[in-house]
C-alpha positions in Angstrom: 7.3 4.2 -53.0 6.9 7.7 -51.6 8.1 7.3 -47.9 7.9 10.5 -45.7 10.2 11.5 -42.8 7.0 11.2 -40.6 6.5 7.5 -41.7 9.9 6.9 -40.1 9.5 9.0 -37.1 6.1 8.0 -35.4 5.0 8.6 -31.9 3.8 5.5 -30.2 4.5 3.3 -27.2 7.1 0.8 -26.2 8.6 -1.6 -26.1 8.6 -2.7 -29.8 7.7 -1.0 -33.1 7.4 -4.4 -34.8 5.9 -6.4 -32.0 3.8 -3.6 -30.3 3.1 -0.7 -32.5 2.6 -2.7 -35.7 0.3 -5.4 -34.2 -1.9 -2.7 -32.5 -2.1 -0.9 -36.0 -2.9 -4.1 -37.8 -5.7 -5.0 -35.1 -7.2 -1.5 -35.5 -7.0 -1.7 -39.3 -9.0 -5.1 -39.2 -11.7 -3.6 -36.9 -12.0 -0.5 -39.3 -12.3 -2.9 -42.2 -15.2 -4.8 -40.3 -16.9 -1.2 -39.5 -16.5 0.0 -43.2 -17.9 -3.1 -44.8 -21.0 -3.4 -42.3 -19.7 -6.4 -40.5 -19.3 -5.0 -37.1 -22.7 -5.8 -35.8 -22.5 -9.4 -37.1 -19.3 -10.2 -35.7 -19.4 -12.2 -32.3 -15.8 -12.7 -31.7 -12.3 -12.4 -33.5 -9.5 -14.9 -33.3 -5.9 -13.4 -33.7 -3.2 -15.9 -34.7 0.5 -14.8 -34.4 3.2 -16.6 -36.3 7.0 -16.5 -36.6 8.9 -14.0 -34.4 5.5 -12.5 -33.2 4.8 -15.8 -31.7 8.2 -16.3 -30.2 8.7 -13.1 -28.5 5.2 -11.7 -28.5 4.5 -12.0 -24.8 7.8 -10.3 -23.8 7.3 -7.5 -26.5 3.7 -6.9 -25.3 2.1 -8.2 -28.6 -0.8 -9.6 -26.8 -1.7 -6.4 -25.0 -1.1 -4.5 -28.4 -3.6 -6.8 -30.1 -6.2 -6.3 -27.5 -5.9 -2.5 -27.4 -6.0 -2.4 -31.2 -9.2 -4.5 -31.2 -10.6 -1.8 -28.7 -10.0 0.9 -31.3 -6.8 2.3 -29.5 -3.9 3.5 -31.6 -0.2 3.8 -30.7 0.1 7.5 -31.0 -3.1 8.2 -29.0 -3.4 5.6 -26.2 -2.3 7.0 -22.8 0.4 4.6 -21.5 -0.8 5.4 -17.9 -4.2 4.0 -18.8 -3.2 0.8 -20.6 -3.3 -1.5 -17.5 -6.8 -0.1 -16.6 -8.1 -0.8 -20.3 -6.7 -4.3 -20.2 -8.2 -5.0 -16.9 -11.6 -4.1 -18.0 -11.4 -6.6 -20.9 -10.2 -9.4 -18.5 -13.0 -8.7 -16.1 -15.8 -8.3 -18.7 -14.4 -10.9 -21.0 -15.6 -8.5 -23.8 -14.0 -6.0 -26.0 -16.0 -2.9 -27.0 -15.4 -0.8 -30.1 -18.3 1.2 -31.5 -20.6 -1.4 -33.0 -18.3 -4.1 -32.3 -19.2 -6.0 -29.0 -16.8 -8.9 -29.0 -16.5 -11.9 -26.8 -12.9 -12.3 -25.7 -10.6 -14.3 -23.6 -7.0 -14.8 -24.1 -7.0 -18.7 -24.2 -9.6 -19.0 -27.1 -9.0 -15.8 -29.1 -5.3 -15.2 -29.1 -3.0 -18.0 -30.5 0.6 -18.1 -30.6 2.0 -20.5 -33.4 5.6 -21.0 -32.4 6.1 -23.6 -35.1 4.6 -21.8 -38.0 5.2 -19.0 -40.2 3.1 -17.0 -42.8 4.9 -17.1 -46.1 6.2 -13.4 -46.7 7.6 -12.1 -43.5 8.6 -13.5 -39.9 6.1 -11.0 -38.2 2.9 -12.3 -39.5 -0.5 -12.2 -37.9 -4.0 -13.3 -39.1 -7.4 -12.0 -37.9 -10.6 -13.9 -38.4 -14.0 -12.5 -37.6 -16.6 -15.0 -36.8 -20.4 -14.7 -36.3 -22.5 -16.2 -33.5 -22.7 -19.4 -35.4 -19.2 -19.8 -35.7 -19.2 -19.1 -39.4 -16.3 -17.1 -40.8 -17.2 -13.5 -41.9 -13.7 -12.2 -42.8 -10.2 -13.3 -42.6 -7.1 -11.1 -43.4 -3.5 -11.4 -42.9 -1.1 -8.6 -42.1 2.8 -8.4 -41.5 4.6 -5.9 -39.3 7.6 -5.3 -41.2 9.6 -3.1 -38.9 9.3 0.5 -37.5 5.6 0.2 -37.0 4.9 -0.2 -40.8 2.0 -2.7 -41.5 1.4 -4.3 -44.7 -1.6 -6.6 -45.8 -0.7 -9.9 -47.3 -1.5 -9.0 -50.8 0.7 -5.8 -50.5 3.8 -8.1 -49.9 2.7 -10.7 -52.4 2.5 -8.1 -55.1 5.7 -6.1 -54.4 4.9 -3.1 -56.3 1.6 -2.1 -54.7 2.3 1.1 -52.9 0.9 2.5 -49.8 1.5 6.1 -51.3 2.3 7.1 -54.8 2.4 10.8 -54.3 4.8 12.3 -56.8 7.9 14.0 -55.2 10.3 16.5 -56.8 13.5 14.7 -55.7 13.1 11.1 -56.3 16.2 8.9 -55.2 16.6 5.2 -54.9 20.1 5.0 -53.7 22.9 7.1 -51.9 24.6 7.9 -55.1 21.3 9.3 -56.5 20.8 11.3 -53.4 24.3 13.0 -53.5 24.1 13.6 -57.3 20.7 15.4 -56.5 22.4 17.5 -54.0 25.2 18.5 -56.5 23.0 18.9 -59.4 20.8 21.5 -57.4 23.5 22.8 -55.1 21.2 22.1 -52.0 21.8 20.0 -48.9 20.2 16.6 -48.2 17.8 18.4 -45.6 16.6 20.7 -48.4 16.0 17.7 -50.6 13.7 16.2 -47.9 12.1 19.6 -47.4 11.3 19.7 -51.1 9.9 16.2 -51.0 7.9 16.6 -47.8 6.2 19.7 -49.4 4.4 17.3 -51.6 2.2 16.5 -48.6 2.5 19.6 -46.2 3.7 23.3 -46.2 7.2 24.2 -44.9 5.8 25.6 -41.7 4.0 22.4 -41.2 7.0 20.3 -41.7 8.9 22.3 -39.1 6.1 22.2 -36.7 5.9 18.4 -37.0 9.6 18.1 -36.8 9.6 20.2 -33.6 6.8 18.0 -32.2 8.9 14.8 -32.9 12.0 16.2 -31.2 9.7 17.5 -28.2 8.3 13.9 -27.7 11.9 12.4 -27.8 13.1 15.0 -25.4 10.1 14.4 -23.1 10.8 10.7 -23.1 14.4 11.3 -22.2 13.5 13.6 -19.3 11.0 10.8 -17.9 13.8 8.5 -18.1 16.1 10.8 -16.1 13.7 11.0 -13.2 12.2 7.4 -13.1 13.6 4.8 -10.7 12.5 1.3 -10.1 12.7 -2.1 -11.8 11.6 -2.7 -15.4 8.6 -5.0 -16.1 8.8 -8.5 -17.6 10.4 -10.9 -15.0 14.1 -10.1 -15.5 14.0 -7.7 -12.6 16.3 -5.3 -14.2 16.9 -2.2 -12.3 16.7 1.2 -14.2 20.0 2.8 -14.4 19.4 6.2 -16.0 18.0 8.1 -13.0 20.9 7.0 -10.8 23.4 8.0 -13.5 21.8 11.2 -14.1 22.1 12.1 -10.4 25.8 11.1 -10.1 26.6 13.0 -13.3 25.0 16.1 -12.0 26.9 16.0 -8.8 30.4 15.5 -10.4 33.0 18.1 -9.1 35.0 20.4 -11.6 37.8 17.9 -11.3 35.7 15.0 -12.3 34.5 16.9 -15.3 38.1 17.4 -16.4 37.9 13.8 -17.6 37.5 14.3 -21.5 35.4 11.0 -21.7 32.7 12.3 -19.3 30.9 13.3 -22.6 30.6 9.6 -23.3 28.8 9.2 -19.9 26.3 11.7 -20.8 25.8 10.2 -24.3 25.2 6.8 -22.5 22.7 8.4 -20.1 20.6 10.0 -23.1 20.3 6.7 -24.8 19.7 4.6 -21.6 16.8 7.0 -20.4 15.0 6.6 -23.7 15.5 3.0 -24.1 14.5 2.3 -20.5 11.2 4.2 -21.1 10.6 2.2 -24.1 11.2 -1.1 -22.3 8.8 0.1 -19.7 6.1 0.8 -22.4 6.2 4.5 -22.2 5.7 7.0 -24.9 8.5 7.0 -27.5 9.2 7.8 -31.1 10.1 5.1 -33.5 13.6 6.1 -34.7 13.2 4.1 -37.0 12.2 1.4 -34.6 11.4 1.3 -30.8 14.2 -1.1 -30.2 16.8 1.4 -31.3 14.7 4.4 -30.1 17.3 5.8 -27.8 20.0 6.5 -30.4 18.8 9.4 -32.3 17.4 11.3 -29.5 20.9 10.7 -27.6 23.0 12.0 -30.6 20.6 14.9 -31.0 21.1 15.9 -27.3 24.8 15.5 -27.8 24.6 18.0 -30.6 22.6 20.5 -28.5 24.9 20.3 -25.5 28.3 19.9 -27.1 28.4 21.4 -30.6 29.0 25.0 -30.8 26.1 27.1 -32.4 23.6 24.2 -32.2 20.0 25.4 -32.7 16.5 24.2 -33.6 17.1 24.4 -37.3 20.1 22.1 -36.9 17.8 19.6 -35.1 15.5 19.8 -38.0 18.2 19.4 -40.5 19.4 16.4 -38.3 15.9 14.6 -38.4 15.4 15.3 -42.2 18.9 14.0 -43.2 18.6 11.1 -40.9 15.3 10.1 -42.5 16.7 10.4 -46.1 19.2 7.7 -44.9 16.5 5.7 -43.2 14.5 5.7 -46.3 17.3 4.0 -48.3 17.6 1.2 -45.6 13.6 0.8 -45.5 13.3 0.5 -49.2 16.5 -1.1 -50.3 17.0 -3.5 -47.2 15.0 -3.8 -44.0 14.6 -2.0 -40.6 13.1 -5.1 -39.0 14.9 -7.1 -36.5 12.9 -10.3 -37.3 14.0 -9.9 -40.9 17.9 -8.9 -40.9 18.8 -9.1 -37.0 19.7 -6.0 -34.8 21.9 -4.5 -37.7 18.5 -3.5 -39.2 17.6 -1.7 -35.9 20.5 -0.4 -34.0 22.7 -0.5 -37.0 20.2 1.6 -39.2 19.6 4.1 -36.2 23.3 4.6 -35.6 23.8 5.1 -39.4 20.8 7.5 -39.5 22.1 9.4 -36.4 25.6 9.8 -37.9 24.1 11.2 -41.1 22.0 13.6 -39.1 24.8 14.8 -36.7 27.1 15.3 -39.9 24.4 17.5 -41.3 23.7 19.4 -38.4 27.5 19.9 -37.8 27.6 21.5 -41.5 29.4 18.6 -43.2 29.1 18.2 -46.9 26.8 15.6 -48.5 29.8 13.4 -49.3 31.0 13.4 -45.7 27.3 12.8 -44.5 27.2 9.7 -46.7 30.4 8.6 -45.4 29.5 9.0 -41.7 26.3 7.1 -42.4 28.4 4.2 -44.1 30.9 3.9 -41.3 28.3 3.7 -38.6 26.6 0.6 -40.4 29.9 -0.9 -41.6 30.6 -1.6 -37.9 27.4 -2.8 -37.1 27.2 -5.5 -39.7 26.2 -8.9 -38.5 24.7 -7.6 -35.4 22.1 -10.2 -34.1 18.8 -9.8 -32.5 18.9 -12.0 -29.3 16.7 -10.4 -26.6 16.9 -12.3 -23.2 13.4 -13.5 -22.4 12.0 -11.9 -25.5 12.2 -8.5 -23.7 13.6 -5.2 -25.2 16.0 -5.0 -22.4 19.1 -7.0 -22.5 21.2 -6.4 -24.6 18.9 -3.9 -26.4 19.2 -1.0 -23.8 23.0 -1.0 -23.7 23.1 -1.4 -27.5 21.4 1.9 -27.9 24.1 3.5 -25.9 26.9 1.8 -27.9 25.1 2.7 -31.2 24.9 6.4 -30.1 28.7 6.5 -29.4 29.5 4.8 -32.7 27.4 7.4 -34.6 29.3 10.3 -33.0 32.6 8.5 -33.8 31.7 7.9 -37.3 31.0 11.6 -37.9 34.4 12.7 -36.5 36.1 9.9 -38.8 34.2 11.1 -41.8 35.0 14.9 -41.0 38.7 13.9 -41.1 38.2 11.8 -44.2 36.7 14.9 -46.1 34.4 12.4 -47.8 37.0 10.2 -49.4 36.3 6.6 -48.7 36.4 3.1 -50.3 33.1 1.7 -49.2 29.8 3.5 -50.3 26.7 3.8 -48.4 24.9 1.8 -51.0 27.3 -1.0 -50.8 27.1 -1.3 -47.1 23.2 -1.3 -47.4 23.4 -4.0 -49.9 25.9 -6.0 -47.6 23.6 -5.6 -44.7 20.6 -7.0 -46.6 22.7 -10.0 -47.8 24.0 -10.6 -44.3 20.6 -10.5 -42.9 19.3 -13.1 -45.7 22.2 -15.3 -44.6 21.5 -14.9 -40.7 19.9 -17.8 -39.1 16.4 -17.4 -37.8 17.5 -18.1 -34.4 19.4 -14.8 -34.4 16.3 -12.7 -35.8 14.3 -11.7 -32.8 13.1 -15.2 -31.8 15.1 -15.4 -28.6 16.3 -18.8 -29.8 20.0 -17.9 -30.2 22.8 -15.7 -28.9 22.5 -14.2 -25.5 18.9 -15.2 -25.3 20.0 -19.0 -24.8 23.4 -18.5 -23.0 22.2 -16.7 -19.9 21.3 -19.0 -17.0 17.8 -18.2 -15.8 17.3 -17.7 -12.1 
């Protein structure tokens, strides 16, 4: 499957790529199907059914809101987060959803179902949309799966494993880390140049750079909002936002305080916390490769820009391109879905991608880049997904900070190894997938295990 850098890095809204972005896209896709097949005017109402992980933590992850917005025709990269509450209130007050020729009767109780004891057969994040006419007859029924990172597949796409969303031919095809490194050596080019070549199957080099800059700008803007926003995160845990206070404290440190060599870790923690808190609040974020791990890559890029001598914009572009090459391997050979393999598929993958990106931006060799990516994942293996209250807050926010620091340390270790290592990236990806397959469902974004059940509720 031809996967683009911009499939992995998508601008959307929080708090979850699989539980918010994916369901919104799926609902929008279903309404588009109705429009395209002249069924919109006949449709009286749509019943949405959520299964598996979507049903267990959907409320906390905003899945219900995302479905309504998607049925309204909203899309994750276009909806204004500041207007979401107003749009939802309009639906609640009118008991109707308007989307072009679709004029749907809607109330939460009758038209949005959470099946906590059922799963669709092919993935934990399953949902089914059924359109009815005014007589209660079914016009169309379709099932979709939100498979992580905002990616959505129809039921038949997963059932027939080799149906591709995009079969565009690319010049540098690779299906493993070993193949990627071999391509770099054969053509004497970097991983970033490999990705530039592949991206040019869809767009020009200038357009690639422009889109990469837009992605980084969105990440940076999200971080800046996190630096300035105080208050309590929504959802019921009453968790106070910490980034703004930490930002003020770090900016007020004296010269003596700054002599502490570990102050840089405080700044990296801040970068990750700021983005993760914005995500938890439903703000504008970039899936990197998921929302639950959206703070890691921006934090490590900001570390690069502020602490690495000679850092520049092209380094940021090389970072994102190299990170996406590694992300593509995880996406196609394992998973980036917390509901499928636990948080090792989110924070672990993001940490591995960030390590590869930083290593590339710092000028390390392809072998050293591969080593950095492997180290970061090796020490996230087995990481469970156990959000308290089904919210992307505890332990998710702090995990982004920890994943960022691990990525930076992985690069430092790989740099000293000079690319020499025993465990390959391919082996660690295979291990991550096997570990996820062996993991109990209670540790896969269902909030039925781990911290989610061992914290006393007040």
